[in-house]
C-alpha positions, 0 to 999 in steps of 0.5 A: 504224684497227685491224689486220685479222686474217688471217680477214678478209683471208682473207675478202675475197682468197677464200683460205684463211687459211694462204695469207695467212699466206703472203703476209704472212710472205714464205714459199713456198706461194703463186704470186707473183700470189696473194701480191701480191693477198693483200698489197694487199688487206690494205694497203686493210684497214689492213695495214702490215708492221711490221718487215718481216713480210713481206720475208725478215729474218735469223732468230734462233737462239733459240726462245720459249715463253710460257706462261700459268699461276699460279705456283703451277701451274707450279711443281708441275707436272711436265709442263712440266719433262718438256716442256722437257727434251724441247725442250733435248734436240731435235736440234740443226742448229746452235746454239740457245735457248729463251727462256721467259717468263711472262704473266698475261693474254692481252694481256701475252702478244701483248705479248711475241710482238710484242717478240720479233718487232720486236726479232727477239728469236726465230726463232719460238715454241711455242705452248702450252696451246692453249684452245678458241676460241683466238685466238693462231694467228691473231694470231701470224700477223698478227704474222708469227711462225713458231709450231708448237702443242703439240696438236691436230691442229688441221688448219691449214696455217699453223700445223703442231702436235705432238700425243698420242693422248688418245683412244686412251689415255683408252680404254685406261685405261677399259678396264683398269678396267673388266676389274678390275670398277670401274663408278663411275670419276671423272675429275679433269682440269684448267681446262676452258678447255684444248683437251686438256682438253676433248680428253681429256673427249671421249675419256673420255666416249666409252669410258665409253658404249661401256663402258657405265659409266653412273657414270663422269664427269669434274670439273675442278681446277687442275693443284695438288697442293692443287687434286686433294686438294680435289677427291679429299676431296669427290668421296670424301665425297660420297653415290656415292663412286667405286671408281677416280680417274683424275688428268690429272697426277701432281701432282694425283694425289699430292694425291688419293692423300694425301685419300683415305688421310687418310680412311681409304681403303686404295688399292687395295683400296677405291680404285684411282687412276690418275695423268697423267704418270708422274713420279719423283713416282709412283715415290715415293709409297706405294703407287706410282701406277699411271700414263699414260706421256705421251712428253712430252719426245719431244712437246717435241722433235718441236715443236721438230724441226717450228718449224725446218721452218717457220723454214726455209720447209720443208714442215711437217705434223701430227705425232703423238707415239709411242702413250703406254705405261702403267705397272701399279703397287700404286695399282690393283687389282680392285674389293673386294666390298662 
């Protein structure tokens, strides 16, 4: 018999998915009567505890992260390095370590979670790279692993999240470029399937409409410098090239800068460029790149602190980081007269 999902159990029991997660995992948050009723309905649907899912067990001090990305993208993306640095710098409440695995597919990722839970390898997991229509929150709840999502807010009581204010930031970047006279702006975004890409796209569209930037649009790449360079060349060779490019990360922005200079464009006289992480790459190139300073290290540290509260059975709610800053450097300037 197929193992029932948290959503299916919740529908049959007439309760929230969060209540089901609390009941199956032996966590506080539901009454004993409700817990027993949910467990009974779950058993009738074919659910089994599987290694102590709904019993209080000794939790490992290790935290887990599974990343499902191409290896080339992992090697060249500063965001992940800054995130891991923040995770390691989280205030310690005891000895803890981070176990990171790469998975080639969704099925492989789930198998890692199941093995970790079965062998009690980790006490909880940080769920990264949220996708539109992501089924992993329900699947993790069914497995029985405490988790915190990096991205959101999701508004789920059983899966608290840490998030950054993408909407406010996209609005600020476009307002800055519009004040310099730029009316044609193209944003080079990451993969369309990622939830944070969609959130930023929605914010970009809303800000462009409010500023009446009719020639503002988003195109997608793969977070790599090669992808950024190829995408920039295609955009800049079009019949109506933009006067400004906004990249979702630094690797793509550096690739875009090199591509623009290779086409004979002067930055910022002919083209302004904004990067998306403000890693050391932004200050090594010439001109140095203006960049959004996302609080990525804080993002990781908050996620760890929140996950420890979840593991300990405490209250945990969606948490927003401090506001991103914007570093203005030599890659942005007033639009040149044409």
